[in-house]
Structure formats: C-alpha cells, structure tokens
Steps between C-alpha positions, in 0.01 A plus 500: 500500500230578246504500120372744239486465124617713212185609315625559146777484244753223439503398868121498533381261774853451641494517879736687731537449872433783743622502858241548770523805722744787454203722408497373140180568306545348153287682246185288443446323165203719405696820563797375295271402214345848506841669513633310200178565307569871560867468399444255217621143490814572296772674701785419259787743524396654834734539796300442820569567866316326785626724782336325797502158336387279789396179323613643165174408331459836321850475356452136402173594326683774306781265393243236404348756264833573333662784699864540393626538858342484846677624813343364820605690814423357845659586835353243741738201518251210504289651224811566290629144537165365376499759220843371391375139505197593289714692250740204476205271423425707188871493404470819296780758476245781464419463873732689735416459871682753721501512878491870584308773674263667252623852577866402467432317172327811364827694530656644183624236260192277505286655230332445168192298592191494276272347762530520878299290745452643851328281757668607824408396854200699618501764775870583481485802267699325225314661209579848627865403556543345155306760299784758477728229357267374227603753235859376513393134473252545215562561131290766329160349425532239774198365685465434870285235670419564868316297763398694809270486799310802362401647166751726321419778255869569454840429647711811460518572127340166413123498427270201530361396161335174612407362840312222670437336834506141617408452862720738697746553212489814288696458178598771254672555167668839484676703230744786540355844435 
C-alpha cells in the first residue's frame, strides 16, 4: 500500500492510502497542481464526477477546494473498498463513493455535473465508449478533464483548451463546443 497527498484546499497535505496493483495510476502531484491552477482553487458550488475514480484523489482534491458534491465511481472491488475507507476518513457528506461500471452509471438519471474527471484504464477504448454519454452527464458549460496515453485535440464535441504531459501521461482540459 502506498500513500499520496492532497495538494491544496482545506485538506492540503492530508494523505490517502492507495492499493498496489489493480492497474491504478494515481494522478501525480505535479499534474494535479497544474489541473487545479487551470480550474482555479475555488470550486465552491460545483458538482463533480470522478467517473473512473481509482484512488479518488481527483475527487478528494475537488472537495478539498470546496466542490458542493463529488461522485466517485469505481468498479474494481479492492479499489472501491479503499476508496470508501479514504472517503470515510474525510467524513464529509459531499463525497459519494459508488461502486458501478462507468457506462452503466452514465445511464439517464445521473446528470448535471459541472466538472467531470476521466482517467480510465489505458488500452481498453474507454474514452471512445464514454464519449457518447458525456452530453447527458454534463451541464451546459461543464468542463472535462481527461488523462490518456496519447494527446487529444478533441473528444467528440469536446475540444481541448489546455494540455500537458508528465512522463507517459497526457492530460487535457476540454470544453464542450
């Protein structure tokens, strides 16, 4: 088991535990710091969705910066159990961990998100599978953060407005056209 820290907000420097294996790739500190510089440090009032939550660090970072609600969706059992333990440690009702398949969660009825985090397992075509469902999950004016194994100019009707790389990770902030 390894540990990573929250980089900003009210929970700054708090550590969460991350299980080893299961293909988890927690977003590195430097990438998270860049992302939240792009988004701004004050996320008050935003509803956020971490669709492939894994460790949950992106969602915890959003809540730490004041997001009104954060849904953390993870399918893999061991990762989800650790995600629940980490959420319980923060003891904050704004955090909602859900064990579900990303595509099933994206069904009608789960909508109205201002900010969506997508960091799916690589080499399984998840971005292409999720893309048609994004418009029903997102509110008008929503933003989308994507980590991928390659650079993206767009994802369906979403266009990249900022991007960066860190090692083998390509990270992007997208807006709906």
